[in-house]
N, C-alpha and C positions, 0 to 999 in steps of 0.2 A: 504494499498499498504505498502510496507517494502522500507525504504531509505539506500542505501549501505553508503552514506558519514553523515557525523554527522554534523548536520544543527547548526548554531548558534540561540539560543535565544534571538527572537529580543525584546520582553519583556514579560513580566509577571503580571497578572493584575487580578482584582476582576472579571471584566464583560467585555468582547468581544463583540462587536456588528460587523454584517455584515449586508453590505448595509446602505447608508444614507439616504433612502428615507424620506418620512412623518412618518412612521413607526420607522424604523433605527435612525433618528436624536432624535426623540421625546423618545427612548428609552435609549439612550446614555446620553440625559440631565438630564432626571428623574433619573437614576443611578448613574449618577455624584452629582446631588443634595441630595442624600442620602448618600453622602459621601463614595461611592465605588471609586476607580480608574477603569477608564474606558479606553477602545482603541476601536476608530470606524473605522472601516476601510470600504472604498470606492475605487472602481474600476477606478471612473471619478476622472479627476481633480477639482472637485467640489462637496458639497454635495447637497443633494435633490433629488436625482432620478428622478422618473417621475414629481415632482413637479417643477424642474427646467430642465430638459431634454427633457420634452414633451409638458406639459400643464401650463396655467398660471390662472388658476381658482380652488379654493378649492370648493368643494361641499359635503355637510352631515353634515353642522355646524347646518343645520336647517331641520324641516321637511316639505315636501310641502304640501298643502292644503290649507282650508279656513282660517286656524291661524296659522301661524308658531310657532315652538315651537324649541328654540337654545335646542342641544343635547349633543353638546360634550363642553368642556371649559379647564383648565388645562393649560397646555404647550401650546395646541392649540390655546389658547389665546395671550399668550407671544408671539407666533410667529406674528400673526397678529399685536400687538402692536409693534412688531419691525419694519415691513413691514411698518406701517404708519409712524414711524419714519425717515425711510429712505426713503419715497417717497409720496405714494397714494395708494390707496386701491378703488376699484369698487364695491359695492353688486348691484346683479341683477337678475334676475330670469331667473331660466334655460329657456332653448328654448324648454324643452319639458314637463315642470312643474314639474321637479323632485327637485324643493324648490332653496330659494335663494342661489345663487352663490358668492365667494369672488374672485372679479380677481385681480393680481397683476403683479409687472413687476418680470418675473422668474431670470432677472438679480441681482435685489436686494435681493430676495429671499435667492441666492445663500451666499450674505453676510449678512443674518438675521441667518440662519442656523449655519453659522460658528461663528457668536458672541455670539449667544446662546450657542453653544455646549462649546466653550471654555471658557466662564463667568461659564459656571455649573463646569467646571475643565475637562472636557473630553479630552483626548488625542486623535487628529484626523491625521490620516496617508492615504492619499490620492494616486491616482494611484498604487493600491496595489491588486492584484489579490488573491483569496483564492482558492488555488487548492486542496487542501485534506483535511482530517480530521483526528486526531489521537483518536481513541476510546478503551475504558478499561473498562470493567465492567460496561456496560452501562452508562458511561459516555465520554464524549468527553474533553479531557485532554490537547488536543492541537488541532495549525492550522497550516498546511503547506501555506506559501505565499508566492506568487511570487513581487519581489520590482525590482528597478532598479539595486539592488545590488545583484541581484539571489534571490534562495530560501532560506528561513530562517522560523522559528517555533515561533508561537505565544501562550502562554499558558494562562488559565483564568482559575478561579473557576465555572464562569457560564457564557452559551454563548446564544445570542439569534441571530437568523437566520431572518434578514429582508432582506434578496436578494430578494424577490420577487419571485424568481423561487425555492425556497426551496432548495438552494445546499447543506446547511451544513446536512440538514435533508436527502438528495440524498446520499452524499458521506456516511452518517454513518448510512445507510440502515435503518433508520426510512421508515415505510409504508406511500405512499401517492397515490393519482390519477392522474394520467397523463390525462391533459384536451385533450378531442378529444378522448379517449378511448370509452368510452361509450354513449357520445352525441356531438353532435356540441360544439365545444369550440369557444369563443368569437374570434372575428376576430381582425386583428391588424390594427393600424391607424397610418401613418405618419401625422403628424399635420406640418400647413406650416404659418407665417403671412405675409399679405401682407400691403405695405406701399404705401402712395399718395392716398390712397382712399377718394373719393367724399363723406364723411359720409351722408350729408344731403341728397343728391341724392341715397345713399344706403336706407334709411330708407324710401322713397318712396314705398317701397313692404315690404309686410310681410312675416312672414314663410310659411304659407299657398300658398304665392304668387312664393316665393323663390323655393318651392320644386315641385310646378306645371311645372316651367320654366325648374327646372333640370330634369324631367320626360319627358318634352317635347325635350328637346336637347340630354337625351338619346336614344330617337326614332329615333333621325335624325343624329346618327352618333358619337356625343361626347361619349368616353368610358367612362363613368360612373357608376361604379357598386354600388353604394351607392347613393339613389335617394333622401335622406332626411336629408341630412347633414346640418351642420350649419355655421354659423360665428358669430365674436360678438367683441364688443368694447374693446378695450383695456386700459391701461394707457396712451398711447402713442397718442396723436391727429394723426388722419389720417391713424392710423396701426389697421389692423382689424385680427383677429385669427381665425383659420379655425378647423374645424373636419369635413372632407369630405371624407378622401380616406378609402377604407376596402380592406385590403389584406388577404387571406386566413391564417389561423393559424395553418394549421395541415396536414397531410396528411396520407392519411392508403396505405402503401403499402402491398404487398405479407408477412405476416408474421411479418410486422413491421408498426410501428405509427409513426412519428417523429412530432415534434412540434417545437416552437419557442427556445427549451433547445437545439436543434440541431445544430451547429454552420455551415453547409452548407444550411440549409433550413431558419434559419436567415439571412443570407447574401443575400441569393435571395429576402427574404421578404424585409430586408432593399431598397436593390436596386428597389424593383418593388414599396415599396410607395412612392420613389421620383418622379419614371415614373407615377405613376397615380396622383400623385401630379401636376405634369405639365399638365396634361390632366385638369384637374379641375382649374387651372389658368387661361388656354386657355379657357375654360367655364363662368369663372367669368367674365375675359375681355371683351367677345363676346357678352355674352348675360344678365349679372345681372347690374341694373344701379349702376353707383358708381365706378365701376371697370374698368372703359376704359381706363384710363392713370394709374392703379395701377402698382405696381413693387413686385416682390419677395422680400421679406426682408429676412425671413429665413425659412429655414426647421428646425424641431426639431432636435436635436443631436442625437437622436436616434427614431426606430422605436417604437410607445406606444403599450405595451405588456398587456393584459387585465389578460389572465390566463394561466398560462403552467402546474407546480405542485400544488395540494393542499393537504397539509400534511392531514395524517388520526389520530386526536387527540383523547384524552379520550371523547371529544364529538365532535359530527358531526352536526354544524348547518343547518338546514332543509329548505326547501322552505315551509313546514306548521308552522315552527317557524316564519319566516318572514312574511307570508301573514296575521298569525292569531296576529301577536306583540307578542308574548310570553316574559315572563319575567322569569328570572331565580335566584335561591339564591346567584349565585356566579358571578353575573353580573359586567363587568369592562367596560361597557361602552355602547351606546345606536345609534341605527341607524333607520330612518324613510325614508331613499332612497327607492324609489321602485327597482322592478327587472327591470334590464335594460339589455335586451341581444343583445348584436352586433354579430347577427349570419354572415353565408357565403350569405345569401339572400340580398336583395337593400333595406330592411326596419329593423327597429329596433324594438323589442317587449317588450311592458312597461306592469309591474303589480303592483298596487298599496297596500299600506299599507292601514287599514282603517283610514279615515282620521284625522288628528293630531294625530296619535300613530304611536311607534316604536319598535325594537324588541330589547331585550337586546343581550348583547356578552358575552358570558360565559368564565370566565376566563379557562375553560376546552380545549377551541378549541385553545387556544396558547399551549398546552401540548403534544406535538406528543410522539405518543406511542414507549415505549420501551427505551427511552432514559431518564436519571434522572435530566441533569443539562443543557437542552436546551429548550427554549422556541421560539416560531416561530409567526411574527408577519407581518401585511399587507397582500398584496394579496395571499400570501401561508397559509392562517391559514386554520384551520379547517372548510371545508362547502361544502357543495354540491354545485352543479353547479348553480344552481336556488341560492341559498341562497348568494353564493358568488357574484352573479352578483347584488344585492343588497349592501352590507356590505363592499365592496372592494373599497367604494370612501374614499377620503386622510383623511377627517376628523375622519372618523373610525379608520383609519389606524394611525393617532395621537395618538386616544383614546387607540389602543392596545399595542402601543409603551408606553406610559405614564405606563399603568398597568406593561408592562412585565418590566422596567426600575427599577420599585420600586420592583419588586418581585425579580428579580437579583440582585438586591443590598441585600435584604435582607436575601436570599439563601449564598450569599458568606459571608457576615456577620458572619451567625451561621453554614455555613460548613453543610447546609442542601440541599436537592434536590427539585425542584420543586414545589411537590407535597405536600411538609411538612409545606408550608408556613398557617399560620391560617388566613382563609380568612378575619376574622373580622381584623385581622392587615392590610391586603392590601387595606383592603376597607377605613377602618380610614385614611390612610397616602394618598388616592388617594382623598377623600373627602378634607382632610386638605389643598392638593394642588390645589382645584379648580375644580376637575373632576366632570363630572356629570353623576352620577349612577341613577339617577331616574328622569321622566318626569315629570317636574314641570309646570304645565299649570297658563297660567295668567289668572286671572280673571276680567272681566271686571263690574265695577262698576257703 
């Protein structure tokens, strides 16, 4: 896009990170710890993305199965330590056997992300929307951002797209796949919290019984598009969090396919998610033990989006890679989470890796084709639909961000492109900062 006006250069730094979710915040922290000057841009008035606006549990730290193994460390561990300092966390099994989850209070997590980013030396700019990119000779040289003062320009040597929707890649014409184009995309979910729940009464039924009640209620007039959702304890007494609603995530129209990157479609989805939540609240109060006197505490700040655009990178992680637990010479992280597909139907599809195994996440999946100074991290990384349904967990997003931040700092310091970093150098810096790149099995003596 050409701008007729001369825009003020808001700042010029080594590394700009767009999006402050689990991937973006870790990327900014990692790059700043490598002594790069860093600007972290976020459209919300707080850091954390999905981790603070939608959910309250980190998954992906551990493999599921008979012997759990920890597969993510480094900056992710610092986040957990900061949460422990501020409040408390709860480690609990996933409802569907996807491994141990770490439940936290998302309000405290906002403060944890802020402190870690600022202590590392990263500059944070909230309430800031990226509007466009400026590309020259296969390199992004600047971003056009919207602030309360109007449009401005941000310049950097290296950029990290942690937007979740691959916004920078989209504006820079990097190739991507739009979720829903070739197969059903993962559904959207509005989460909500209920307070004044009688926890002891709720514990009188298990997951199987809850799903049975849910199915019976749906058969008798309750509008419940998902029949095997879940609720779980939180760090607050008497408060349960839910993952119940299921909102359509794409729409195929004549000559066009739209999903949650379309403003009108996303607006409708946000309202539909809350409408569904009200019906699930009615169901919980009238049908589920413990909820009779419960009240709505809060909706998620935004609807939870699982996939929109997936970048096509130097390597596309595949379903076969995941289910065979493939390892790579350039892996920067690990994932043991199953393929967890929240499709348009009323149930969720699960496919597990071999017991106790994990797949590697190649550095090449963070390198969008055709661009030399951009890394992509988080749920828009380069993968197939099925592989994405495993590796999109927030702990894996943290691992991607950790690696991308170190790589971006190196590239900025050496004025090189993202493919030029010697991988042994990146690996050594990751290991020195306590990242986990290989599965270390515990030996029972």
